[in-house]
C-alpha positions in Angstrom: 91.6 -18.4 56.2 91.7 -20.8 53.3 88.1 -21.7 53.9 87.1 -18.0 54.0 88.9 -17.4 50.7 87.2 -20.4 49.2 83.7 -19.0 50.0 84.7 -15.5 48.8 85.7 -16.9 45.4 82.5 -18.9 45.2 80.4 -15.8 46.0 82.1 -13.7 43.3 81.5 -16.4 40.8 77.8 -16.6 41.8 77.5 -12.8 41.6 79.0 -12.7 38.1 76.6 -15.5 37.0 73.5 -13.7 38.4 74.5 -10.4 36.7 75.1 -12.2 33.5 71.6 -13.7 33.7 70.1 -10.3 34.5 71.8 -8.6 31.6 70.8 -11.3 29.2 67.2 -11.2 30.3 66.7 -7.5 30.9 68.4 -6.4 27.6 65.6 -7.6 25.3 62.9 -6.5 27.7 64.3 -3.0 27.6 64.7 -3.0 23.9 61.1 -4.2 23.4 59.8 -1.5 25.7 61.9 1.1 23.8 60.6 0.0 20.4 57.0 0.0 21.7 57.5 3.6 23.0 59.0 4.7 19.8 56.2 3.1 17.8 53.6 4.8 20.0 55.3 8.2 19.6 55.4 7.7 15.8 51.7 6.6 15.7 50.7 10.0 17.0 52.4 11.8 14.1 51.3 9.1 11.6 47.7 9.4 12.8 47.7 13.2 12.1 49.1 12.6 8.7 46.5 9.9 7.9 43.7 12.2 9.1 45.0 15.0 6.9 45.2 12.8 3.9 41.7 11.4 4.5 40.3 15.0 4.6 42.2 16.0 1.5 41.1 13.0 -0.4 37.4 13.5 0.7 37.5 17.1 -0.5 39.2 16.2 -3.8 36.7 13.4 -4.4 33.8 15.9 -4.0 35.5 18.2 -6.5 35.8 15.3 -8.9 32.1 14.4 -8.5 31.0 18.0 -9.1 33.2 18.4 -12.2 32.2 15.0 -13.5 28.5 15.9 -13.2 29.1 19.2 -15.0 31.0 17.4 -17.8 28.4 14.6 -18.1 25.6 17.2 -18.3 27.5 19.2 -20.9 28.3 16.1 -22.9 24.6 15.1 -23.0 23.7 18.6 -24.0 26.3 18.6 -26.8 25.1 15.3 -28.2 21.6 16.6 -28.3 22.7 19.8 -30.1 24.6 17.7 -32.6 21.4 15.8 -33.3 19.6 19.0 -33.8 22.0 20.5 -36.3 19.8 21.9 -39.2 16.9 19.7 -38.0 14.3 22.3 -38.6 15.6 22.8 -42.2 15.8 19.1 -42.9 12.3 18.5 -41.4 10.9 21.2 -43.7 12.6 19.9 -46.8 11.5 16.3 -45.9 7.9 17.4 -45.5 8.0 19.3 -48.8 9.4 16.3 -50.6 6.8 14.0 -49.1 4.0 16.4 -49.9 5.1 16.6 -53.6 5.3 12.9 -53.8 1.9 12.5 -52.4 0.4 15.3 -54.5 1.7 13.9 -57.8 1.2 10.2 -56.9 -2.2 9.9 -58.7 -0.8 11.5 -61.9 2.3 9.3 -61.8 0.2 6.2 -61.2 -2.1 7.1 -64.1 0.9 7.6 -66.4 2.4 4.3 -65.4 -0.9 2.5 -65.8 -1.5 4.0 -69.3 2.0 2.9 -70.4 1.3 -0.6 -69.1 -2.1 -0.8 -70.9 -0.6 0.5 -74.1 2.1 -2.2 -73.9 -0.5 -4.9 -73.3 -2.6 -3.7 -76.3 0.4 -3.7 -78.6 1.2 -7.2 -77.4 -2.4 -8.2 -78.3 -2.0 -6.5 -81.7 -4.8 -4.1 -80.7 -3.6 -1.1 -82.5 -6.7 1.0 -81.8 -6.5 0.6 -78.0 -2.7 1.1 -78.1 -3.2 4.3 -80.0 -5.8 5.6 -77.5 -3.6 4.7 -74.5 -0.6 6.4 -76.1 -2.6 9.5 -76.9 -3.8 9.8 -73.3 -0.3 9.0 -71.9 1.4 11.6 -74.2 -1.3 14.1 -73.3 -0.2 14.1 -69.6 3.5 13.4 -70.3 4.6 17.1 -69.9 2.8 17.3 -66.5 4.4 14.0 -65.4 7.9 15.2 -66.4 7.3 18.5 -64.5 6.1 16.6 -61.5 9.1 14.2 -61.5 11.4 17.2 -61.9 9.8 18.9 -58.9 9.9 15.8 -56.7 13.5 15.1 -57.8 14.5 18.7 -57.0 13.0 18.5 -53.5 14.7 15.2 -52.8 18.0 16.5 -53.9 17.6 19.6 -51.7 16.8 17.2 -48.8 19.8 15.0 -49.5 22.1 18.0 -49.8 20.8 19.4 -46.5 21.4 16.1 -44.8 24.9 15.9 -46.1 25.7 19.4 -44.9 24.2 18.6 -41.5 26.4 15.4 -41.3 29.5 17.4 -42.2 28.7 20.0 -39.5 28.0 17.2 -37.0 31.3 15.5 -37.9 33.3 18.6 -37.0 31.8 18.7 -33.6 32.0 14.9 -33.1 35.7 14.9 -34.0 36.3 17.6 -31.5 34.6 15.4 -28.9 36.7 12.3 -29.6 39.3 13.2 -26.9 36.6 13.1 -24.3 36.2 9.3 -24.7 40.0 8.9 -24.5 40.1 10.9 -21.3 37.1 8.9 -19.9 38.9 5.6 -20.5 41.9 7.0 -18.6 39.6 8.0 -15.7 38.2 4.5 -15.7 41.7 3.1 -15.4 42.5 5.4 -12.4 39.2 4.4 -10.7 40.1 0.8 -11.1 43.5 1.5 -9.4 41.7 3.2 -6.5 39.3 0.2 -6.2 42.2 -2.2 -5.9 44.1 0.1 -3.4 41.0 0.3 -1.3 40.7 -3.4 -1.1 44.2 -3.7 0.2 43.6 -0.8 2.6 40.6 -2.6 4.0 42.9 -5.5 5.0 45.5 -3.2 6.4 42.8 -1.4 8.4 41.6 -4.7 9.9 45.2 -5.6 10.9 45.7 -2.1 12.4 42.6 -2.3 14.5 43.5 -5.8 15.7 47.0 -4.5 16.7 45.5 -1.6 18.6 43.1 -3.9 20.4 45.9 -6.1 21.4 48.2 -3.2 22.4 50.8 -4.0 19.7 52.1 -0.6 18.9 54.9 -1.8 16.6 52.4 -3.7 14.4 49.9 -0.9 14.6 52.6 1.6 13.4 53.5 -0.7 10.5 49.9 -1.1 9.3 49.2 2.6 9.7 52.2 3.3 7.5 50.8 1.0 4.9 47.4 2.8 5.0 49.1 6.2 4.7 51.0 4.9 1.6 47.8 3.6 0.1 46.0 6.9 0.9 48.9 8.7 -0.9 48.4 6.4 -3.9 44.7 7.2 -3.9 45.4 10.9 -3.7 47.7 10.6 -6.7 45.1 8.8 -8.7 42.4 11.3 -7.7 44.5 14.2 -8.7 45.1 12.6 -12.0 41.3 12.1 -12.4 40.8 15.7 -11.5 43.2 16.7 -14.2 41.5 14.4 -16.7 38.1 15.8 -15.9 39.6 19.3 -16.4 40.8 18.1 -19.8 37.3 16.8 -20.6 35.8 20.2 -19.7 38.3 22.0 -22.1 37.5 19.5 -24.9 33.8 20.1 -24.4 34.2 23.9 -24.5 36.3 23.5 -27.7 33.7 21.3 -29.3 30.9 23.7 -28.3 32.6 26.5 -30.2 32.4 24.4 -33.4 28.6 24.1 -33.2 26.9 26.0 -36.1 25.3 29.2 -35.0 
């Protein structure tokens, strides 16, 4: 009886030991399997979210490209119109001033030459020659003064027209100044997107590697990273879309300031 009890006690101890080992070993395996299943379930939802974000970002990117092209075309058109402000008027006045200068050039040259010769004659004490040169010079003096007056008047008209044109152009250019500020902000947002995409590329590699190796937990983690990055890109793109909208408004405002 004693021997039977001895073996029964030993058997109970052995059973407890085996169960303890099973519990210690099966616990982590079950937990790991449960975590993997949860990750797999989450990945389904995360993948749908990622796909939706990707589609939304692609659509918004196209909107940005379309609006940017419109804005760039309009800005180029505006810059051209600024250059053309009163151009016809200025070109006409410039031509008239040049024609007057050319027309009276021989007369003015003759007058200057007679004055030079008269001065040289006086220096030589040649009173007779000096007298003749002075007579000829004084004979055309009225015509010379009238010619100079006409040339001066045309030059002043040209200068005034240029000044007016510059003032009109400045009003439009001042209205366009916010465009450059907005463009700098767009550039800053684009740089953010570039940096985010670099990080997303690394996360994408890790994600694909995890999928290939069947590591659902790691795949879930990397997919969450990519969704976060896609969300950041979306935020920047929406900011850019807003900025391009501001540029469009500034261009319309500046266009209204162009002279009719």
